[in-house]
N, C-alpha and C positions, 0 to 999 in steps of 0.2 A: 086594655089598661096597661100602661107602661110599668116598668120596674120602679120608677120613681114615685109612684103613688102607693099609698097604703093598701094592703090587701084587705078586702072587706070580709072575706070569709076566714074562719079560724083554721089555721094549719097547725097540726099537732106535731110535737117533736119530743122524743124521749132522751133524757140525759141521765146517765148513771154516774153516781158520785163514788169516790174512793171508799166511803163507808158502806157501800152496798145499797144505799137508798136510791129510789127511782123517782124522778120528777117529770111530770108532763108539762111542758112549756108550749106556748103558742106564740105566733107572730103578733097576736093581739096583745099578749102580755108585754111584749118588748116595745111596741110602737114603731117597729121597723117594717120596711117594705120586704117583700119576699126575697129579693136579691140581696138586700142588706143583711137580712136575717141569716141566710146561708153563708154569706161572706164572714160574718162575725163568728158563726159556729166553726167554720173551717179554720179561722185564725186562732180561736181558742183551742181547737184540737191540736194545731201545730205547736202552740205554746206548751200544752201538756206533754206532747211527744218530746219537745226540746228539754223540758225539765227532767223527764224520765231518762233521756240520753245523757244529760249532764250528771245526774246522780249515779248512773251506771258507770260512767267514765271515772268519777271520783272514787267509787267503791273499788273499781279495778286497780286504780293507781295506788290506793291505800294498801291493797293486798300485795302489790308488787314491791313495796318499799322494803329495803333491807332491815334486818333486825337491829333495833337501836339498843345497844348495851349502855348501861349507866355506870358500870364499874367492873373491874376484873382483878382478882387477887388469888394467890395460891393459899391453900390450907394444908398444913402439915400435921399429920397424926402423931401424937406423942404419948408416952406413958410417964412423962415427967414434965407436967405443964408448968409448974412453978419455976423449976430450974431453967427451962427453955425461955420463959418470959424474962427472967432476970438476966440471962445471957445477952439478950438483945437490948434491954434497957441499960445495962451496965457498960457493955463494950461498944455498942453500935448506935447509941443515942436514940433508940426508938422509944416512942411514947405508947402507953396503953390507951387506946381509944374506948374500948369496951372490954369488960372482963366479967366472966361468970365462973362458976366452979369447974366448968368443963370446956370453956372456950375463951380465947384471948384474941382480940383484934388489935393489931399494932400498926403504927404509922411512923415513918421517919419525919424528921424536922426539915425545915427549909422551904424554898419556893416551889419545888417539884416533889412533893411527898410521895413515897411509895408505901404500899400496904401489903400485909399478908396476915394470916391467922394461924393459930395453933389450936388443936382440938384434942381432947382426951380420948384415948383409944376405947374406953369403956362406954362412951356416951352413945345412945341409940341413933343419933344423926350421923355418926361415922359410917361411911359406905361399908356394906357388909363384905367380909372376907379380905379386907385390905390389911388390917393390922397396923402396927406402927411403922414408921419410916425405916427401911432396912439398909440404909447407907449406900444404896445403889440406884443408878438410873436417873438421878436428879441432883442439881445444885442451884444455889441462889446467887445471882450476880447483882451486886450493888455498884453502880457507876458513880465515880466522884471526879471532881476537877483536879485534885492533887493527891494522887495515891501515895506518894512518898511522905507527904506531911501526915496523912492519916496513919500510915504505917509506923512512923516514928512516935506518934502520939500513943498508939496502942502498945507499942513495944515498951515505952517508958512505964506504962501502967501494968505491964506483965500480962497482957492479954494472951490467950491460948492460940498463938499464931502457928498454923500448921504448914504454911507454904511461904517462904521468905519473899521479899520484894524482888521482882525480876522484870526486866524489859523483854517482852516476847517479840519475836521477829514478825509476827502477823499484825502488830500494831497495838499492843497493850502494855501498860505498866501495871503490874498487878501483884497482889499477895492474897493469902487466904487464911481463914479460920475455920474451925469445925465446931458446930454447936453441940449441946448435950445429946442430941438425937443422932449424931453422926452426919448431919447435913453439912456439906462443904459450902462455905460462904466465900464467894469470889469477889474481892474488892478490886475494881479495875478503873484505869484511866485510859482513854483513847489517845494514842500517840501515832507518830508516823511509822509505818511498817518498814522493814528492810527493803532496800531497792530491789525491785523485781520479784518480791515474794509472791504477790497475788497473781502474777501473770500466768502461772501454771495451774491456777485453781479457778480462774474466772470462766464462766460458761460462755462459750463462743456461739454466736448465732449462725 
């Protein structure tokens, strides 16, 4: 009897499903010849292996993706939340996006807003043993298109400017203010550096 004819006798085959159940199937159930039956089984097994392989690759690829950050902003610890908030809204045109009795989230105006937050030193969410900002080791840079115009505007309003407008040789026109916590605010505009300034600082390969 050739493979092209149906097998008269019953041939049993066990198929185990993903849910753990076991089914006894026969060539008589399928209406296939013995050769066709084993060809179909082999094809189905290959499909199952391909699906498992694809899912494994997808899982591995997902685990190897870099961390996707949705935002980043600095948080400054203060013991004078209201005065700090008012400093940024009055002098630097920041808006209060969210405010609670112990936390203020602020955002600048314009097409490329920058954000930061202020937090009360006594709130439990403040990192332990940090305390308020101690006027050392950090400053906030705000970049603008026209530092001279911003400087003149704040000077007319009698803003507490602590560093006068100056063109720096490394390529910045800048001035500074100091907020109620002692944090230095660096207002900068990027300009051409002095000729040859960066040649002695660039890392040579």
